[in-house]
C-alpha positions in Angstrom: 0.2 0.1 0.0 1.6 3.3 -1.1 0.8 6.2 1.8 3.5 9.2 0.5 5.7 10.3 -2.5 8.5 12.7 -1.6 10.1 14.4 -4.9 13.8 14.2 -5.3 15.1 16.9 -7.7 18.3 17.8 -8.0 20.2 21.3 -7.0 24.0 22.4 -7.6 24.2 24.2 -4.3 22.5 23.2 -1.0 23.3 26.6 0.4 20.9 29.0 -2.2 18.2 25.8 -2.8 17.9 25.9 1.4 17.9 29.4 1.0 15.1 29.7 -1.8 12.8 26.7 -0.3 13.2 27.9 3.3 13.7 31.5 3.7 11.5 32.6 0.4 9.1 29.7 0.2 8.8 29.3 3.6 9.8 25.6 3.9 11.4 24.1 6.6 14.7 22.2 6.8 15.2 18.8 8.3 18.3 17.6 9.4 19.9 20.2 7.0 23.2 19.9 8.5 23.9 15.8 9.2 23.8 15.2 5.2 25.7 17.3 3.4 24.6 16.5 -0.5 21.3 16.4 0.8 18.6 18.8 1.5 14.8 17.6 2.4 12.1 20.2 3.4 8.6 20.4 4.5 5.3 22.3 4.4 1.7 21.7 5.0 2.0 18.0 4.0 4.8 18.6 1.6 8.5 16.9 1.6 10.7 17.6 -1.3 14.1 15.9 -1.5 17.1 17.5 -3.0 20.5 15.5 -4.3 23.2 17.5 -4.9 24.3 17.2 -8.8 26.8 20.2 -8.9 27.3 19.8 -12.3 23.8 20.1 -13.4 23.5 23.0 -16.3 19.9 24.2 -15.2 19.2 25.0 -19.2 18.9 21.3 -19.4 16.9 20.2 -16.3 13.5 18.7 -16.6 12.9 18.2 -13.1 9.0 19.2 -12.5 6.5 18.6 -9.8 2.9 19.4 -9.4 1.4 20.4 -5.9 -2.0 20.4 -4.9 -2.6 23.7 -3.1 -5.9 24.6 -0.7 -6.1 28.3 -1.3 -4.1 29.3 -4.2 -4.7 33.0 -4.3 -3.3 33.4 -0.9 -0.1 31.2 -1.5 -0.1 33.4 -4.2 -0.2 36.5 -2.4 2.4 35.7 0.1 5.2 34.6 -2.7 3.9 37.6 -4.1 4.7 39.7 -0.9 8.1 38.4 -0.6 9.2 39.0 -4.3 9.7 35.2 -5.5 9.6 35.2 -9.2 6.3 33.7 -11.2 7.2 32.3 -13.9 7.1 34.7 -17.0 4.5 32.3 -18.8 2.7 30.5 -15.7 0.8 33.4 -14.1 -2.5 32.4 -12.4 -4.9 31.1 -14.4 -7.8 29.5 -14.3 -7.3 26.9 -17.4 -9.4 24.9 -19.4 -9.8 22.1 -17.2 -11.2 24.1 -14.3 -8.2 24.2 -12.1 -6.3 27.7 -11.1 -2.3 27.2 -11.7 1.0 28.7 -11.4 4.3 28.4 -11.5 7.5 29.0 -10.3 11.0 27.8 -11.3 13.8 27.6 -8.8 17.4 28.3 -8.5 18.2 25.1 -10.5 15.3 25.4 -13.0 13.1 22.7 -11.1 9.5 23.5 -12.6 6.9 23.9 -9.4 3.5 24.0 -11.0 0.7 24.7 -7.9 -3.2 23.9 -8.6 -6.1 24.3 -7.4 -9.0 22.6 -8.7 -12.5 24.7 -8.0 
């Protein structure tokens, strides 16, 4: 029986990834100092993992995750208040399939898409 999923995404620099997810997006780091080449962050019911990939070319990174959200407008406004860059092609919008969505690109070009069905 499957109970949870924790996506693993590449990162080039642990400190930069930590800063983005913890200081800008409001996640909490789990055991950040214990594993020098690995980072785990959590927020609400979501846990993301990152592995060190120093030679990653962000232009060739196709890492992507889709996160379901309750209160997407509040989340979007929070990110804007923190000056988090919203993907230029994916501001908050109602999609034809009936879901409000927007996207971010993290420092390593991992695509984070947030969605809430209405």
